[in-house]
Every structure is written in C-alpha cells, then in structure tokens.
PASEBA-1860 file (N, C-alpha, C; in nm, 3 decimals):
! residues 110
1> XXXXXXXX> -1.028/1.162/-3.696/-1.016/1.133/-3.550/-1.062/0.986/-3.552 ~ -0.983/0.925/-3.447/-1.012/0.810/-3.419/-1.077/0.772/-3.285 ~ -1.182/0.654/-3.281/-1.223/0.600/-3.135/-1.126/0.524/-3.072 ~ -1.081/0.533/-2.967/-1.003/0.452/-2.865/-1.086/0.457/-2.745 ~ -1.024/0.365/-2.653/-1.099/0.357/-2.518/-1.004/0.402/-2.442 ~ -1.081/0.449/-2.337/-0.999/0.563/-2.209/-0.957/0.446/-2.119 ~ -0.799/0.513/-2.109/-0.710/0.386/-2.000/-0.799/0.382/-1.865 ~ -0.829/0.467/-1.790/-0.909/0.510/-1.686/-1.039/0.413/-1.675
9> XXXXXXXX> -1.140/0.442/-1.754/-1.279/0.402/-1.762/-1.305/0.317/-1.834 ~ -1.239/0.292/-1.976/-1.277/0.224/-2.089/-1.377/0.254/-2.140 ~ -1.424/0.383/-2.131/-1.540/0.435/-2.231/-1.476/0.495/-2.364 ~ -1.536/0.456/-2.497/-1.507/0.485/-2.589/-1.508/0.609/-2.636 ~ -1.415/0.714/-2.673/-1.440/0.832/-2.732/-1.334/0.858/-2.828 ~ -1.361/0.985/-2.903/-1.282/1.014/-3.014/-1.139/1.108/-2.992 ~ -1.057/1.061/-3.027/-0.911/1.111/-2.986/-0.827/1.153/-3.113 ~ -0.776/1.256/-3.100/-0.660/1.272/-3.216/-0.533/1.208/-3.175
17> XXXXXXXX> -0.518/1.121/-3.059/-0.398/1.086/-3.031/-0.291/1.099/-2.925 ~ -0.331/1.216/-2.903/-0.281/1.291/-2.779/-0.286/1.269/-2.641 ~ -0.417/1.234/-2.622/-0.449/1.190/-2.527/-0.548/1.075/-2.466 ~ -0.488/0.995/-2.402/-0.542/0.855/-2.381/-0.671/0.857/-2.259 ~ -0.689/0.959/-2.203/-0.790/0.981/-2.120/-0.897/1.033/-2.206 ~ -1.045/1.018/-2.133/-1.148/1.074/-2.206/-1.176/1.174/-2.124 ~ -1.279/1.268/-2.181/-1.274/1.414/-2.123/-1.359/1.392/-1.999 ~ -1.435/1.338/-1.950/-1.496/1.303/-1.809/-1.376/1.292/-1.721
25> XXXXXXXX> -1.269/1.167/-1.742/-1.139/1.135/-1.629/-1.093/1.238/-1.626 ~ -1.045/1.328/-1.738/-0.965/1.461/-1.714/-1.016/1.529/-1.635 ~ -1.138/1.550/-1.613/-1.186/1.659/-1.531/-1.210/1.604/-1.413 ~ -1.225/1.444/-1.372/-1.213/1.403/-1.229/-1.088/1.414/-1.198 ~ -0.998/1.431/-1.263/-0.859/1.421/-1.201/-0.845/1.540/-1.097 ~ -0.878/1.527/-0.988/-0.852/1.623/-0.864/-0.711/1.606/-0.777 ~ -0.683/1.701/-0.730/-0.558/1.715/-0.642/-0.610/1.630/-0.474 ~ -0.671/1.521/-0.517/-0.749/1.501/-0.387/-0.628/1.450/-0.272
33> XXXXXXXX> -0.505/1.393/-0.323/-0.401/1.386/-0.210/-0.342/1.464/-0.150 ~ -0.335/1.601/-0.227/-0.315/1.718/-0.134/-0.407/1.752/-0.048 ~ -0.539/1.722/-0.075/-0.639/1.795/0.006/-0.655/1.689/0.162 ~ -0.629/1.534/0.106/-0.619/1.455/0.242/-0.488/1.497/0.298 ~ -0.407/1.533/0.268/-0.270/1.537/0.351/-0.291/1.691/0.411 ~ -0.381/1.799/0.349/-0.391/1.924/0.450/-0.514/1.892/0.535 ~ -0.576/1.813/0.516/-0.669/1.787/0.617/-0.611/1.689/0.738 ~ -0.528/1.618/0.722/-0.443/1.558/0.783/-0.371/1.637/0.899
41> XXXXXXXX> -0.339/1.743/0.835/-0.210/1.835/0.889/-0.319/1.917/1.000 ~ -0.440/1.949/0.976/-0.531/2.037/1.041/-0.555/1.944/1.139 ~ -0.592/1.841/1.130/-0.642/1.732/1.256/-0.529/1.716/1.365 ~ -0.410/1.707/1.316/-0.325/1.658/1.390/-0.259/1.784/1.460 ~ -0.235/1.890/1.398/-0.230/2.042/1.425/-0.318/2.058/1.523 ~ -0.446/2.055/1.542/-0.577/2.097/1.652/-0.506/1.978/1.771 ~ -0.495/1.870/1.718/-0.462/1.787/1.828/-0.330/1.819/1.935 ~ -0.233/1.820/1.847/-0.127/1.846/1.886/-0.094/2.007/1.948
49> XXXXXXXX> -0.190/2.086/1.919/-0.192/2.223/1.963/-0.249/2.199/2.141 ~ -0.327/2.117/2.137/-0.435/2.087/2.276/-0.322/2.001/2.349 ~ -0.255/1.910/2.322/-0.136/1.844/2.399/-0.032/1.928/2.448 ~ 0.039/1.982/2.357/0.109/2.131/2.383/0.094/2.202/2.462 ~ -0.050/2.266/2.447/-0.064/2.353/2.576/-0.112/2.299/2.707 ~ -0.139/2.142/2.721/-0.176/2.117/2.813/-0.002/2.062/2.893 ~ 0.058/2.020/2.781/0.173/1.971/2.866/0.327/2.070/2.886 ~ 0.282/2.156/2.801/0.393/2.319/2.840/0.328/2.395/2.893
57> XXXXXXXX> 0.320/2.407/3.059/0.206/2.514/3.109/0.307/2.628/3.144 ~ 0.230/2.728/3.142/0.228/2.891/3.117/0.261/2.898/3.310 ~ 0.357/2.952/3.309/0.399/3.031/3.447/0.372/3.142/3.450 ~ 0.288/3.219/3.564/0.259/3.362/3.577/0.312/3.344/3.711 ~ 0.335/3.497/3.724/0.378/3.520/3.886/0.313/3.655/3.922 ~ 0.229/3.637/4.031/0.159/3.771/4.065/0.253/3.868/4.169 ~ 0.174/3.946/4.219/0.249/4.055/4.292/0.334/4.006/4.399 ~ 0.341/3.870/4.476/0.414/3.852/4.583/0.506/3.733/4.508
65> XXXXXXXX> 0.523/3.767/4.410/0.619/3.637/4.320/0.632/3.495/4.338 ~ 0.455/3.467/4.339/0.452/3.328/4.345/0.396/3.269/4.232 ~ 0.427/3.158/4.182/0.432/3.129/4.043/0.296/3.051/4.078 ~ 0.232/3.066/3.957/0.093/2.962/3.930/0.133/2.909/3.789 ~ 0.093/2.768/3.754/0.099/2.714/3.658/-0.022/2.688/3.591 ~ -0.046/2.757/3.439/-0.172/2.722/3.379/-0.169/2.676/3.233 ~ -0.278/2.651/3.201/-0.274/2.580/3.028/-0.232/2.688/2.937 ~ -0.131/2.655/2.859/-0.068/2.753/2.776/-0.147/2.761/2.635
73> XXXXXXXX> -0.234/2.877/2.654/-0.307/2.879/2.540/-0.239/2.951/2.413 ~ -0.149/3.060/2.470/-0.075/3.105/2.324/0.013/2.999/2.241 ~ 0.043/2.901/2.303/0.109/2.797/2.219/0.008/2.720/2.164 ~ -0.083/2.680/2.191/-0.213/2.598/2.145/-0.288/2.691/2.023 ~ -0.245/2.795/2.029/-0.316/2.869/1.945/-0.187/2.880/1.780 ~ -0.061/2.902/1.854/0.041/2.888/1.750/0.044/2.781/1.667 ~ 0.011/2.627/1.728/0.002/2.529/1.687/-0.113/2.539/1.560 ~ -0.207/2.589/1.623/-0.346/2.590/1.518/-0.324/2.660/1.389
81> XXXXXXXX> -0.279/2.796/1.424/-0.222/2.883/1.327/-0.101/2.825/1.219 ~ -0.033/2.775/1.278/0.080/2.718/1.173/0.011/2.611/1.109 ~ -0.091/2.492/1.169/-0.110/2.405/1.076/-0.191/2.442/0.974 ~ -0.312/2.569/1.020/-0.372/2.605/0.903/-0.310/2.658/0.791 ~ -0.171/2.745/0.810/-0.111/2.792/0.697/-0.062/2.695/0.618 ~ 0.003/2.603/0.686/0.055/2.481/0.592/-0.059/2.403/0.523 ~ -0.171/2.404/0.572/-0.250/2.330/0.495/-0.301/2.402/0.378 ~ -0.324/2.531/0.421/-0.333/2.635/0.288/-0.253/2.608/0.186
89> XXXXXXXX> -0.106/2.632/0.213/0.010/2.574/0.113/-0.012/2.468/0.045 ~ -0.031/2.351/0.119/-0.042/2.217/0.045/-0.170/2.215/-0.067 ~ -0.282/2.316/0.012/-0.379/2.309/-0.111/-0.371/2.378/-0.230 ~ -0.328/2.515/-0.194/-0.262/2.569/-0.312/-0.173/2.496/-0.397 ~ -0.125/2.419/-0.390/-0.017/2.348/-0.448/-0.091/2.239/-0.551 ~ -0.141/2.179/-0.441/-0.257/2.046/-0.554/-0.350/2.181/-0.643 ~ -0.403/2.285/-0.593/-0.454/2.342/-0.707/-0.392/2.391/-0.823 ~ -0.281/2.433/-0.789/-0.201/2.461/-0.892/-0.166/2.340/-0.994
97> XXXXXXXX> -0.103/2.250/-0.929/-0.095/2.126/-1.017/-0.189/2.072/-1.101 ~ -0.332/2.110/-1.049/-0.491/2.038/-1.116/-0.497/2.132/-1.223 ~ -0.446/2.251/-1.210/-0.479/2.354/-1.343/-0.366/2.326/-1.429 ~ -0.251/2.308/-1.389/-0.140/2.303/-1.486/-0.171/2.138/-1.566 ~ -0.239/2.053/-1.506/-0.271/1.935/-1.562/-0.360/1.999/-1.688 ~ -0.468/2.048/-1.654/-0.592/2.123/-1.702/-0.519/2.183/-1.852 ~ -0.415/2.259/-1.825/-0.342/2.352/-1.954/-0.271/2.226/-2.016 ~ -0.218/2.135/-1.978/-0.140/2.031/-2.054/-0.218/1.943/-2.144
105> XXXXXX> -0.336/1.910/-2.090/-0.424/1.856/-2.147/-0.494/1.891/-2.264 ~ -0.535/2.039/-2.235/-0.600/2.114/-2.347/-0.492/2.122/-2.445 ~ -0.339/2.169/-2.431/-0.250/2.155/-2.563/-0.218/2.023/-2.581 ~ -0.239/1.922/-2.549/-0.227/1.793/-2.607/-0.348/1.775/-2.729 ~ -0.469/1.845/-2.677/-0.563/1.830/-2.771/-0.565/1.891/-2.896 ~ -0.474/1.978/-2.916/-0.477/2.082/-3.005/-0.386/2.000/-3.125
END
C-alpha cells in the first residue's frame, strides 16, 4: 500500500490505488443537494398552497342557493400533501445514491 494525498482535503492516507479520497471524505459525501432540493420543495409547496387556497375561493351554497366564497382549505392541503410526497421521493433518491456510492467505494478498496 502506498501513501497518497486525498484529492478533496489533502490528507495523506494509505491506498491500494483504487480510491483517491480518504476514508473521512468518502463518509462525509452526503446527498446534500437532494436534501436542499427537498426542503425547497416543501417550503415552496407550503407557501404555494396558502396562495392557491386564498386565490381559488371555494364556493358553497346554502338552502336558498345563495353562494358564499371562502378560503379553499382542500386545495391548500392538496398542495401540501403533494409537496411532501415529492420531497420524500427526492430524499429517497438521494439516500439510494449515497448508499450506492458507499458500495462502489467498498468494491474499489478490495
């Protein structure tokens, strides 16, 4: 085994030539971009749900067929649910990507 320097942090470590990143840098490689996208989607979905609920009024009719407009809570909740589902899917893709990178790193070390 030869000692080489890590491409990311510059720390010297022993490697068999298969990996150019030290063990600490490989462990810190997280799917942060996926997490950031998911948080952004949740925030925008929350705000968008409130805006859409306020602008698309729900029309209700009483016994005399008089209509009243009110805040559309169902539409707001639909936006919130959909943004949470999309964020969970994106976090799942990031987690799978992270685990696949760990598997590749383990195979390269052997």
